[in-house]
VEXKOLTOR-299376 format. One record per residue (C-alpha): y, z, x; residue number from 1. Coordinates in nm, 4 decimals. Each point is the difference from the previous one (the first is absolute). Layout:
BEGIN
<y->Y z->Z x->X pos->NUM>
...
END
This chain:
BEGIN
<y->-1.0390 z->0.5540 x->-0.2185 pos->1>
<y->-0.1419 z->0.3289 x->0.1263 pos->2>
<y->-0.3452 z->-0.0150 x->0.1526 pos->3>
<y->-0.2694 z->0.1322 x->-0.2288 pos->4>
<y->-0.1737 z->0.1894 x->0.2826 pos->5>
<y->0.3417 z->0.1521 x->0.0981 pos->6>
<y->0.0435 z->0.1274 x->-0.3599 pos->7>
<y->-0.3563 z->0.1532 x->-0.0049 pos->8>
<y->0.0463 z->0.1730 x->0.3412 pos->9>
<y->0.3477 z->0.1217 x->-0.0789 pos->10>
<y->0.0134 z->0.0435 x->-0.3699 pos->11>
<y->0.1986 z->0.3332 x->-0.0096 pos->12>
<y->0.2409 z->-0.1271 x->0.2774 pos->13>
<y->0.0703 z->-0.3299 x->-0.1741 pos->14>
<y->0.0781 z->0.1744 x->-0.3337 pos->15>
<y->0.2271 z->0.2474 x->0.1834 pos->16>
<y->0.1753 z->-0.2785 x->0.2068 pos->17>
<y->0.0745 z->-0.2140 x->-0.3151 pos->18>
<y->0.1869 z->0.2941 x->-0.1573 pos->19>
<y->0.2814 z->-0.0994 x->0.2331 pos->20>
<y->0.0405 z->-0.3117 x->-0.1972 pos->21>
<y->-0.0126 z->0.2206 x->-0.3274 pos->22>
<y->-0.3279 z->-0.1711 x->-0.0683 pos->23>
<y->-0.2764 z->0.2309 x->-0.1367 pos->24>
<y->-0.3132 z->-0.1926 x->0.1251 pos->25>
<y->-0.2455 z->0.2746 x->-0.0865 pos->26>
<y->-0.1496 z->-0.1845 x->-0.3065 pos->27>
<y->-0.0041 z->-0.3304 x->0.1446 pos->28>
<y->-0.1507 z->0.1057 x->0.3354 pos->29>
<y->-0.2616 z->0.2025 x->-0.1760 pos->30>
<y->-0.0905 z->-0.2882 x->-0.2108 pos->31>
<y->-0.0182 z->-0.2414 x->0.3072 pos->32>
<y->-0.2422 z->0.2471 x->0.1775 pos->33>
<y->-0.2160 z->0.0412 x->-0.3182 pos->34>
<y->-0.0110 z->-0.3717 x->-0.0628 pos->35>
<y->-0.0819 z->-0.0601 x->0.3774 pos->36>
<y->-0.2921 z->0.2609 x->-0.0155 pos->37>
<y->-0.1432 z->-0.1762 x->-0.3169 pos->38>
<y->0.0561 z->-0.3355 x->0.1881 pos->39>
<y->-0.1931 z->0.1268 x->0.2922 pos->40>
<y->-0.2850 z->0.1206 x->-0.2114 pos->41>
<y->-0.0188 z->-0.3279 x->-0.1665 pos->42>
<y->-0.0067 z->-0.1753 x->0.3353 pos->43>
<y->-0.2956 z->0.2174 x->0.1263 pos->44>
<y->-0.1830 z->-0.0701 x->-0.3440 pos->45>
<y->0.0637 z->-0.3713 x->0.0327 pos->46>
<y->-0.1151 z->-0.0039 x->0.3666 pos->47>
<y->-0.3199 z->0.1774 x->-0.0984 pos->48>
<y->-0.0575 z->-0.2326 x->-0.2958 pos->49>
<y->0.0501 z->-0.3172 x->0.2156 pos->50>
<y->-0.2322 z->0.1483 x->0.2677 pos->51>
<y->-0.2734 z->0.0542 x->-0.2581 pos->52>
<y->0.0614 z->-0.3569 x->-0.1447 pos->53>
<y->-0.0339 z->-0.1507 x->0.3489 pos->54>
<y->-0.3198 z->0.2089 x->0.0636 pos->55>
<y->-0.1456 z->-0.1232 x->-0.3221 pos->56>
<y->0.0840 z->-0.3694 x->0.0607 pos->57>
<y->-0.1936 z->0.0261 x->0.3260 pos->58>
<y->-0.2932 z->0.1587 x->-0.1702 pos->59>
<y->-0.0026 z->-0.2676 x->-0.2808 pos->60>
<y->0.0073 z->-0.2751 x->0.2710 pos->61>
<y->-0.3048 z->0.1646 x->0.1809 pos->62>
<y->-0.1966 z->0.0309 x->-0.3275 pos->63>
<y->0.0385 z->-0.3659 x->-0.0912 pos->64>
<y->-0.1089 z->-0.0883 x->0.3513 pos->65>
<y->-0.3108 z->0.2134 x->-0.0378 pos->66>
<y->-0.0932 z->-0.1392 x->-0.3352 pos->67>
<y->0.1054 z->0.2833 x->-0.2234 pos->68>
<y->0.2344 z->-0.1454 x->-0.2601 pos->69>
<y->-0.0546 z->0.2677 x->-0.2709 pos->70>
<y->0.1046 z->0.2805 x->0.2280 pos->71>
<y->0.2934 z->-0.2290 x->0.1141 pos->72>
<y->0.1022 z->-0.0397 x->-0.3573 pos->73>
<y->0.0109 z->0.3677 x->-0.0736 pos->74>
<y->0.2256 z->0.0527 x->0.3144 pos->75>
<y->0.2177 z->-0.2853 x->-0.0986 pos->76>
<y->0.0864 z->0.1692 x->-0.3291 pos->77>
<y->0.1023 z->0.3040 x->0.2026 pos->78>
<y->0.2112 z->-0.2156 x->0.2297 pos->79>
<y->0.1694 z->-0.1508 x->-0.2921 pos->80>
<y->0.0838 z->0.3411 x->-0.1271 pos->81>
<y->0.1330 z->0.1001 x->0.3379 pos->82>
<y->0.2132 z->-0.3094 x->0.0277 pos->83>
<y->0.1484 z->0.0733 x->-0.3554 pos->84>
<y->0.0723 z->0.3681 x->0.1274 pos->85>
<y->0.1557 z->-0.1283 x->0.3101 pos->86>
<y->0.2307 z->-0.2328 x->-0.1953 pos->87>
<y->0.1057 z->0.2842 x->-0.2285 pos->88>
<y->0.0638 z->0.2134 x->0.3087 pos->89>
<y->0.2103 z->-0.2766 x->0.1671 pos->90>
<y->0.2125 z->-0.0250 x->-0.3053 pos->91>
<y->0.0496 z->0.3672 x->-0.0117 pos->92>
<y->0.0830 z->0.0222 x->0.3580 pos->93>
<y->0.2505 z->-0.2764 x->-0.0222 pos->94>
<y->0.1759 z->0.1855 x->-0.2982 pos->95>
<y->0.0063 z->0.3187 x->0.2166 pos->96>
<y->0.1485 z->-0.1895 x->0.2904 pos->97>
<y->0.2662 z->-0.1629 x->-0.2070 pos->98>
<y->0.0937 z->0.3351 x->-0.1632 pos->99>
<y->0.0220 z->0.1583 x->0.3377 pos->100>
<y->0.2232 z->-0.2903 x->0.1300 pos->101>
<y->0.2331 z->-0.0034 x->-0.2985 pos->102>
<y->0.0678 z->0.3890 x->0.0530 pos->103>
<y->0.0469 z->-0.0637 x->0.3738 pos->104>
<y->0.2732 z->-0.2404 x->-0.0849 pos->105>
<y->0.1973 z->0.2659 x->-0.1913 pos->106>
<y->0.0057 z->0.2573 x->0.2830 pos->107>
<y->0.3034 z->-0.0390 x->0.2360 pos->108>
<y->-0.0245 z->0.0489 x->0.3728 pos->109>
<y->-0.0069 z->0.3492 x->0.1451 pos->110>
<y->0.3471 z->0.0786 x->0.1437 pos->111>
<y->0.0232 z->0.0753 x->0.3790 pos->112>
<y->0.0383 z->0.3789 x->0.0691 pos->113>
<y->0.3706 z->-0.0379 x->0.1074 pos->114>
<y->0.0844 z->-0.1621 x->-0.3413 pos->115>
<y->0.2297 z->0.2616 x->-0.1764 pos->116>
<y->-0.0852 z->0.1198 x->-0.3423 pos->117>
<y->0.2301 z->-0.1121 x->-0.2738 pos->118>
<y->0.0429 z->-0.1513 x->-0.3450 pos->119>
<y->0.2475 z->-0.2999 x->0.0492 pos->120>
<y->0.2417 z->-0.1701 x->0.2526 pos->121>
<y->0.2171 z->0.3081 x->-0.0229 pos->122>
<y->-0.2598 z->0.1828 x->0.2003 pos->123>
<y->-0.0327 z->-0.2624 x->0.2771 pos->124>
<y->0.0694 z->0.1562 x->0.3550 pos->125>
<y->0.2699 z->-0.1492 x->0.2141 pos->126>
<y->-0.1248 z->-0.0303 x->0.3646 pos->127>
<y->0.2709 z->-0.2074 x->0.1661 pos->128>
<y->0.3514 z->-0.1218 x->-0.0513 pos->129>
<y->0.2138 z->-0.2300 x->0.2130 pos->130>
<y->0.3175 z->-0.1913 x->-0.0189 pos->131>
<y->0.3756 z->0.0742 x->-0.1109 pos->132>
<y->0.0818 z->-0.0722 x->-0.3515 pos->133>
<y->0.3027 z->-0.2230 x->0.0151 pos->134>
<y->0.3190 z->0.0866 x->-0.1579 pos->135>
<y->0.1028 z->-0.3012 x->-0.2382 pos->136>
<y->0.3441 z->-0.1263 x->-0.0916 pos->137>
<y->0.1434 z->0.0981 x->-0.3325 pos->138>
<y->-0.1401 z->-0.2230 x->-0.2799 pos->139>
<y->-0.3238 z->-0.0616 x->0.1794 pos->140>
<y->-0.2598 z->-0.1598 x->-0.2396 pos->141>
<y->-0.3771 z->0.0098 x->-0.0619 pos->142>
<y->-0.1993 z->-0.2959 x->0.1207 pos->143>
<y->-0.0233 z->-0.1726 x->-0.3499 pos->144>
<y->0.3739 z->-0.0142 x->-0.0166 pos->145>
<y->0.0290 z->-0.1244 x->0.3552 pos->146>
<y->-0.2681 z->-0.2703 x->-0.0679 pos->147>
<y->0.2139 z->-0.1317 x->-0.2897 pos->148>
<y->0.3324 z->0.0262 x->0.1900 pos->149>
<y->-0.1348 z->-0.1954 x->0.2963 pos->150>
<y->-0.2324 z->-0.2343 x->-0.2035 pos->151>
<y->-0.3126 z->0.0809 x->0.2001 pos->152>
<y->-0.2503 z->0.1375 x->-0.2591 pos->153>
<y->0.0041 z->-0.1217 x->-0.3598 pos->154>
<y->-0.1876 z->0.2445 x->-0.2322 pos->155>
<y->0.1153 z->-0.1712 x->-0.3094 pos->156>
<y->-0.1380 z->-0.3381 x->0.1140 pos->157>
<y->-0.3358 z->0.1645 x->0.0817 pos->158>
<y->0.0061 z->0.1420 x->-0.3490 pos->159>
<y->0.0619 z->-0.3406 x->-0.1423 pos->160>
<y->-0.2835 z->-0.1647 x->0.2084 pos->161>
<y->-0.2584 z->0.2829 x->-0.0417 pos->162>
<y->0.1227 z->0.3243 x->-0.1274 pos->163>
<y->0.1305 z->0.3265 x->0.1335 pos->164>
<y->-0.1150 z->0.0999 x->0.3461 pos->165>
<y->-0.0219 z->-0.3451 x->0.1524 pos->166>
<y->0.3356 z->-0.0561 x->0.1903 pos->167>
<y->0.1240 z->-0.3315 x->0.1448 pos->168>
<y->0.1222 z->0.0343 x->0.3545 pos->169>
<y->0.2715 z->-0.2719 x->0.0918 pos->170>
<y->0.1857 z->-0.1057 x->0.3245 pos->171>
<y->0.0520 z->0.2784 x->0.2385 pos->172>
<y->-0.2027 z->0.2198 x->-0.2109 pos->173>
<y->-0.3248 z->-0.2175 x->0.0335 pos->174>
<y->0.0758 z->-0.0491 x->0.3712 pos->175>
<y->0.0351 z->0.3934 x->0.0375 pos->176>
<y->-0.3327 z->0.0401 x->-0.1839 pos->177>
<y->-0.1691 z->-0.2585 x->0.2231 pos->178>
<y->0.1462 z->0.1555 x->0.3072 pos->179>
<y->-0.1493 z->0.3389 x->-0.0991 pos->180>
<y->-0.3510 z->-0.1459 x->-0.0489 pos->181>
<y->0.0141 z->-0.1701 x->0.3444 pos->182>
<y->0.1350 z->0.3043 x->0.1714 pos->183>
<y->-0.2718 z->0.2168 x->-0.1413 pos->184>
<y->-0.2766 z->-0.2620 x->0.0860 pos->185>
<y->0.1344 z->-0.0222 x->0.3607 pos->186>
<y->0.0072 z->0.3692 x->0.0428 pos->187>
<y->-0.3518 z->0.0359 x->-0.1354 pos->188>
<y->-0.1476 z->-0.2778 x->0.2201 pos->189>
<y->0.1770 z->0.1204 x->0.3029 pos->190>
<y->-0.1670 z->0.3424 x->-0.0783 pos->191>
<y->-0.3508 z->-0.1628 x->0.0149 pos->192>
<y->-0.0501 z->-0.0831 x->-0.3643 pos->193>
<y->-0.1549 z->-0.3354 x->-0.0775 pos->194>
<y->0.1788 z->-0.2005 x->-0.2662 pos->195>
<y->-0.1854 z->-0.1299 x->-0.2944 pos->196>
<y->0.1017 z->-0.2129 x->-0.3032 pos->197>
<y->-0.2112 z->0.1004 x->-0.2910 pos->198>
<y->-0.0577 z->-0.0908 x->-0.3613 pos->199>
<y->0.2487 z->0.1476 x->-0.2565 pos->200>
<y->-0.2638 z->0.0285 x->-0.2591 pos->201>
<y->-0.3309 z->0.1992 x->0.0448 pos->202>
<y->-0.3262 z->0.0402 x->-0.1937 pos->203>
<y->-0.1473 z->0.3146 x->-0.1480 pos->204>
<y->-0.2128 z->0.0790 x->0.3030 pos->205>
<y->0.3171 z->0.0190 x->0.2032 pos->206>
<y->0.1760 z->0.2211 x->-0.2404 pos->207>
<y->-0.2885 z->0.2368 x->-0.0127 pos->208>
<y->-0.0228 z->-0.0127 x->0.3758 pos->209>
<y->0.3399 z->0.1556 x->0.0788 pos->210>
<y->0.0139 z->0.2181 x->-0.3187 pos->211>
<y->0.2363 z->-0.1850 x->-0.2187 pos->212>
<y->-0.2738 z->-0.0386 x->-0.2621 pos->213>
<y->-0.0869 z->0.1765 x->-0.2182 pos->214>
<y->0.2780 z->0.2388 x->0.0720 pos->215>
<y->0.3255 z->-0.2286 x->-0.0119 pos->216>
<y->-0.1101 z->-0.3061 x->-0.2228 pos->217>
<y->0.2883 z->0.0664 x->-0.2338 pos->218>
<y->0.2541 z->-0.0423 x->0.2840 pos->219>
<y->-0.1541 z->-0.3296 x->0.1072 pos->220>
<y->0.0677 z->-0.3547 x->-0.1474 pos->221>
<y->-0.3461 z->-0.1394 x->-0.1138 pos->222>
<y->-0.0569 z->-0.3740 x->-0.0248 pos->223>
<y->-0.2592 z->0.0307 x->-0.2749 pos->224>
<y->-0.1359 z->-0.3567 x->0.0013 pos->225>
<y->-0.1073 z->0.0241 x->0.3597 pos->226>
<y->-0.0360 z->0.3825 x->0.0199 pos->227>
<y->0.2227 z->0.0204 x->0.2921 pos->228>
<y->0.2777 z->0.2538 x->0.0816 pos->229>
<y->0.3462 z->-0.0498 x->0.1591 pos->230>
<y->0.0120 z->0.2251 x->0.2910 pos->231>
<y->0.1949 z->0.3269 x->-0.0323 pos->232>
<y->0.0238 z->0.0230 x->0.3845 pos->233>
<y->-0.1243 z->-0.1958 x->0.2993 pos->234>
<y->-0.2230 z->0.2923 x->0.0759 pos->235>
<y->-0.2632 z->-0.1392 x->-0.2527 pos->236>
<y->-0.0695 z->-0.3399 x->0.1522 pos->237>
<y->0.0541 z->0.0974 x->0.3539 pos->238>
<y->-0.2412 z->0.3081 x->-0.0120 pos->239>
<y->-0.2515 z->-0.2177 x->-0.1968 pos->240>
<y->-0.0404 z->-0.2312 x->0.2866 pos->241>
<y->-0.2323 z->0.2604 x->0.1288 pos->242>
<y->-0.1959 z->0.0521 x->-0.3162 pos->243>
<y->-0.3764 z->0.0101 x->0.0587 pos->244>
<y->0.0329 z->-0.0158 x->0.3805 pos->245>
<y->-0.1753 z->0.1783 x->0.2753 pos->246>
<y->0.2390 z->0.0241 x->0.2960 pos->247>
<y->-0.0810 z->0.0864 x->0.3586 pos->248>
<y->0.1627 z->0.3178 x->0.0947 pos->249>
<y->0.1370 z->-0.1562 x->0.3176 pos->250>
<y->0.2052 z->-0.2470 x->-0.2217 pos->251>
<y->0.1990 z->0.2839 x->-0.1472 pos->252>
<y->0.2842 z->0.0575 x->-0.0613 pos->253>
<y->0.0658 z->-0.3077 x->-0.2125 pos->254>
<y->0.3820 z->-0.0354 x->-0.0767 pos->255>
<y->0.1246 z->-0.2401 x->-0.2630 pos->256>
<y->0.3378 z->-0.0918 x->-0.1404 pos->257>
<y->0.1035 z->-0.2373 x->-0.2617 pos->258>
<y->0.2857 z->-0.1036 x->-0.2262 pos->259>
<y->-0.0550 z->-0.0199 x->-0.3759 pos->260>
<y->0.1872 z->0.0061 x->-0.3254 pos->261>
<y->-0.1295 z->0.2900 x->-0.2126 pos->262>
<y->-0.0297 z->0.0163 x->-0.3835 pos->263>
<y->-0.0018 z->0.3257 x->-0.2083 pos->264>
<y->0.0262 z->0.0491 x->-0.3623 pos->265>
<y->0.0970 z->0.3607 x->0.0306 pos->266>
<y->0.3903 z->-0.0598 x->-0.0136 pos->267>
<y->0.1591 z->0.0473 x->-0.3507 pos->268>
<y->0.1944 z->0.3251 x->-0.0179 pos->269>
<y->0.3726 z->0.0029 x->-0.0079 pos->270>
<y->0.2861 z->0.1534 x->0.1789 pos->271>
<y->0.1839 z->-0.0209 x->0.3415 pos->272>
<y->-0.3031 z->0.1011 x->0.1810 pos->273>
<y->-0.1941 z->-0.3153 x->-0.0885 pos->274>
<y->0.3103 z->-0.2356 x->0.0015 pos->275>
<y->0.0348 z->-0.3111 x->0.2205 pos->276>
<y->-0.2639 z->-0.0032 x->0.2851 pos->277>
<y->-0.0989 z->0.3743 x->-0.0634 pos->278>
<y->-0.3036 z->-0.0978 x->-0.1909 pos->279>
<y->-0.1387 z->-0.3542 x->-0.0469 pos->280>
<y->-0.2910 z->-0.1879 x->-0.1526 pos->281>
<y->-0.0162 z->-0.2380 x->0.2865 pos->282>
<y->0.1171 z->0.0835 x->0.3541 pos->283>
<y->-0.0698 z->-0.0849 x->0.3653 pos->284>
<y->-0.1811 z->0.2247 x->0.2403 pos->285>
<y->-0.1277 z->-0.0268 x->0.3577 pos->286>
<y->-0.3159 z->0.2175 x->0.0320 pos->287>
<y->-0.2045 z->0.1496 x->0.3040 pos->288>
<y->-0.3706 z->0.0757 x->-0.0380 pos->289>
<y->-0.2238 z->0.1677 x->0.2544 pos->290>
<y->-0.3788 z->0.0454 x->0.0150 pos->291>
<y->-0.0888 z->0.2855 x->0.2255 pos->292>
<y->-0.2786 z->0.2244 x->0.1344 pos->293>
<y->0.0082 z->0.3303 x->-0.2083 pos->294>
<y->0.0774 z->0.1961 x->0.3196 pos->295>
<y->0.3081 z->-0.2131 x->0.0696 pos->296>
<y->0.1431 z->-0.0546 x->-0.3482 pos->297>
<y->0.2550 z->0.2892 x->-0.0077 pos->298>
<y->0.1408 z->-0.0854 x->0.3464 pos->299>
<y->0.0255 z->-0.3600 x->-0.1435 pos->300>
<y->0.1972 z->0.1428 x->-0.2928 pos->301>
<y->0.2495 z->0.1657 x->0.2257 pos->302>
<y->0.0486 z->-0.3308 x->0.1940 pos->303>
<y->0.0653 z->-0.1754 x->-0.3375 pos->304>
<y->0.2646 z->0.2620 x->-0.0947 pos->305>
<y->0.1697 z->-0.0368 x->0.3329 pos->306>
<y->-0.0125 z->-0.3817 x->-0.0293 pos->307>
<y->0.1936 z->0.0165 x->-0.3428 pos->308>
<y->0.2475 z->0.2559 x->0.1474 pos->309>
<y->0.0816 z->-0.2382 x->0.2752 pos->310>
<y->0.0902 z->-0.2833 x->-0.2447 pos->311>
<y->0.2207 z->0.2221 x->-0.2068 pos->312>
<y->0.1820 z->0.1395 x->0.2991 pos->313>
<y->0.0653 z->-0.3709 x->0.1249 pos->314>
<y->0.1384 z->-0.0672 x->-0.3589 pos->315>
<y->0.2032 z->0.3138 x->0.0524 pos->316>
<y->-0.0751 z->0.1228 x->-0.3519 pos->317>
<y->-0.0099 z->0.3747 x->-0.0720 pos->318>
<y->-0.3495 z->0.0897 x->-0.1034 pos->319>
<y->-0.2353 z->0.2904 x->-0.0607 pos->320>
<y->-0.3838 z->0.0320 x->0.0058 pos->321>
<y->-0.1799 z->0.1997 x->-0.2724 pos->322>
<y->-0.3655 z->0.1224 x->0.0109 pos->323>
<y->-0.1214 z->-0.0536 x->-0.3505 pos->324>
<y->-0.1279 z->0.3029 x->-0.1908 pos->325>
<y->-0.3376 z->-0.0105 x->-0.1764 pos->326>
<y->0.1632 z->-0.0694 x->-0.3420 pos->327>
<y->0.1794 z->-0.3056 x->0.1342 pos->328>
<y->-0.2712 z->-0.1403 x->0.2220 pos->329>
<y->-0.1477 z->-0.3355 x->-0.0923 pos->330>
<y->-0.3527 z->-0.0091 x->-0.1330 pos->331>
<y->-0.1547 z->-0.1512 x->0.3034 pos->332>
<y->0.1936 z->0.1756 x->0.2832 pos->333>
<y->-0.0975 z->0.3041 x->0.1997 pos->334>
<y->0.3536 z->0.0347 x->0.1516 pos->335>
<y->0.3094 z->-0.1924 x->-0.0577 pos->336>
<y->0.3512 z->-0.0025 x->0.1597 pos->337>
<y->0.2787 z->-0.1494 x->-0.2090 pos->338>
<y->0.3161 z->-0.1433 x->0.1761 pos->339>
<y->0.3278 z->0.0071 x->-0.2039 pos->340>
<y->0.3347 z->-0.1388 x->0.0830 pos->341>
<y->0.3079 z->0.1552 x->-0.1150 pos->342>
<y->0.2296 z->-0.2021 x->-0.2237 pos->343>
<y->0.3466 z->0.1120 x->0.0644 pos->344>
<y->0.1438 z->-0.2054 x->-0.3075 pos->345>
<y->-0.2525 z->0.1499 x->-0.2291 pos->346>
<y->-0.0160 z->0.3357 x->0.1583 pos->347>
<y->-0.3837 z->0.0129 x->-0.0093 pos->348>
<y->-0.3128 z->-0.0586 x->0.2216 pos->349>
<y->-0.1863 z->-0.3312 x->-0.0665 pos->350>
<y->-0.3855 z->-0.0235 x->0.1028 pos->351>
<y->-0.0421 z->-0.2989 x->0.2325 pos->352>
<y->-0.3389 z->0.0625 x->0.1477 pos->353>
<y->-0.3272 z->0.1960 x->-0.0543 pos->354>
<y->-0.2317 z->0.0385 x->0.3049 pos->355>
<y->-0.3539 z->0.1282 x->-0.0898 pos->356>
<y->-0.3333 z->0.0825 x->0.1428 pos->357>
<y->-0.2851 z->-0.0366 x->-0.2442 pos->358>
<y->-0.2748 z->0.1152 x->0.2221 pos->359>
<y->-0.3331 z->-0.1418 x->-0.1211 pos->360>
<y->0.1117 z->-0.0118 x->-0.3806 pos->361>
<y->0.0876 z->-0.3811 x->0.0120 pos->362>
<y->-0.2697 z->-0.0844 x->0.2574 pos->363>
<y->-0.2811 z->0.1505 x->-0.2158 pos->364>
<y->0.1063 z->-0.2354 x->-0.2978 pos->365>
<y->0.0396 z->-0.2842 x->0.2488 pos->366>
<y->-0.3313 z->0.0629 x->0.1707 pos->367>
<y->0.1975 z->-0.0272 x->0.3228 pos->368>
<y->-0.1973 z->0.1528 x->0.2876 pos->369>
<y->0.0114 z->0.0434 x->0.3675 pos->370>
<y->-0.3010 z->-0.0406 x->0.2351 pos->371>
<y->0.0059 z->0.1897 x->0.3168 pos->372>
<y->-0.1585 z->-0.1101 x->0.3226 pos->373>
<y->-0.3043 z->0.2323 x->-0.0591 pos->374>
<y->-0.0519 z->-0.1801 x->-0.3321 pos->375>
<y->0.1433 z->0.2911 x->-0.2196 pos->376>
<y->0.1808 z->-0.1134 x->-0.3128 pos->377>
<y->0.2943 z->0.1780 x->-0.1797 pos->378>
<y->0.2780 z->-0.0734 x->-0.2275 pos->379>
<y->0.3281 z->-0.1110 x->0.1542 pos->380>
<y->0.3297 z->0.1539 x->-0.0819 pos->381>
<y->0.2761 z->-0.2258 x->-0.1608 pos->382>
<y->0.3756 z->0.0604 x->0.0245 pos->383>
<y->0.2947 z->-0.1985 x->-0.1363 pos->384>
<y->0.3786 z->0.0087 x->-0.0075 pos->385>
<y->0.3024 z->-0.1785 x->-0.1182 pos->386>
<y->0.1827 z->-0.1376 x->0.3086 pos->387>
<y->0.2113 z->-0.0565 x->-0.2155 pos->388>
<y->0.0583 z->-0.0342 x->-0.3622 pos->389>
<y->0.3139 z->-0.2301 x->-0.0330 pos->390>
<y->0.1828 z->0.0861 x->-0.3236 pos->391>
<y->0.1279 z->0.3468 x->0.0817 pos->392>
<y->0.0531 z->-0.0676 x->0.3691 pos->393>
<y->0.2142 z->-0.2869 x->-0.1091 pos->394>
<y->0.1742 z->0.2382 x->-0.2537 pos->395>
<y->0.0461 z->0.2493 x->0.2719 pos->396>
<y->0.1542 z->-0.2635 x->0.2343 pos->397>
<y->0.2398 z->-0.1403 x->-0.2685 pos->398>
<y->0.1195 z->0.3476 x->-0.1018 pos->399>
<y->0.0235 z->0.1806 x->0.3316 pos->400>
<y->0.1448 z->-0.3054 x->0.2003 pos->401>
<y->0.2653 z->-0.0739 x->-0.2601 pos->402>
<y->0.3600 z->-0.0047 x->0.1083 pos->403>
<y->0.3242 z->-0.0878 x->-0.1889 pos->404>
<y->-0.0241 z->-0.3391 x->0.1425 pos->405>
<y->-0.3716 z->-0.0810 x->-0.0579 pos->406>
<y->-0.3445 z->0.0996 x->0.1063 pos->407>
<y->-0.0883 z->0.0199 x->0.3750 pos->408>
<y->-0.3392 z->-0.1082 x->0.1054 pos->409>
<y->-0.2049 z->0.2423 x->0.2292 pos->410>
<y->0.0187 z->-0.1237 x->0.3512 pos->411>
<y->-0.3774 z->-0.0373 x->0.0362 pos->412>
<y->-0.0100 z->-0.2556 x->-0.2884 pos->413>
<y->0.2879 z->-0.2211 x->0.1166 pos->414>
<y->-0.2107 z->-0.2271 x->0.2082 pos->415>
<y->-0.2110 z->-0.0529 x->-0.3010 pos->416>
<y->0.2693 z->-0.0477 x->-0.2522 pos->417>
<y->0.2329 z->-0.2094 x->0.2033 pos->418>
<y->0.2961 z->0.1914 x->-0.1340 pos->419>
<y->0.1385 z->0.3541 x->0.0424 pos->420>
<y->0.1652 z->0.0621 x->-0.3233 pos->421>
<y->-0.0059 z->-0.0941 x->-0.3783 pos->422>
<y->0.3459 z->-0.0265 x->-0.1559 pos->423>
END
């Protein structure tokens, strides 16, 4: 959530910057400022009324002590009126504060200055590419056919148990999935990230803290009886570890990683681009989260990008990095880099990671602040990234490593799988 003072001080700049998202914030920003001015006026009036009421209370007490109950009674009537006025003002003030908050929840983050303008994913900017696209043998197949051929992932069985988008991993498929999780966690902890095991359901406060609510409630599974949400990403519970915290500046950066299953209702379209592992309702992901000083956060973002690059290069998968344009940027992000792996069998790029800097947007919702040695307090910057999301990484491995005799396992994973091929 954008800071109210920031909007007041930079109204024109905020409106202009949000145009990169194709978001016309003019009306909302003006309404926020207008409501806030009314709120500030009410606050002044309430403060004055409470001050007058307190002064009268002291005078009433003194009159009773001096034996002047009639005068005290007259002032008591005035005091009663002031208290009634103050209650009305408090209610009006609360309504204005809630109205401002509701509007603030609808304003997305201001894009970083280097975010390219654009309307959709077609306008994203490729900033890096590495890896040779393999030449596959004649008759090479997409991963959903390979999964059936080698009996390692059963999409129909998942459909029977739950529904579409919930695959069942079997035998070497399950072991390869587990190997990827362990490999990603080991790489992250070796890089200085502390591993966490976190709940897979969160409350509303956690959803609001990282920006999934009220923006993405339609994409989340809601346990109505308990008013809890299945997590769409490990970012939500991990980042909320630090909700309502005042951190010492010298304790930063804080670097966290964790493996979680993720649950998203967004799947449901049809076609080859969503077949198999390409889009699921339930999938596994290893996440990295950082809490940073504002002055260090963009250097930290670069470090996260390099970290993900290293893993993809060890897996020897051809990949590229995109800087997302304003029209494709997530609601909470100031800058995002997407990683995509090339699927040779499908002849298309598959997104496998997003690495983002949210600046103070999440921290403002989370009330996550930093206290410097001199006592100065400020909002932290939060960052997160997939390191990595498993389904499309697994799809890329199955498709790009296939041969006429089976599927080779990337060398870096073989110590985790205990086998070097699937046949």
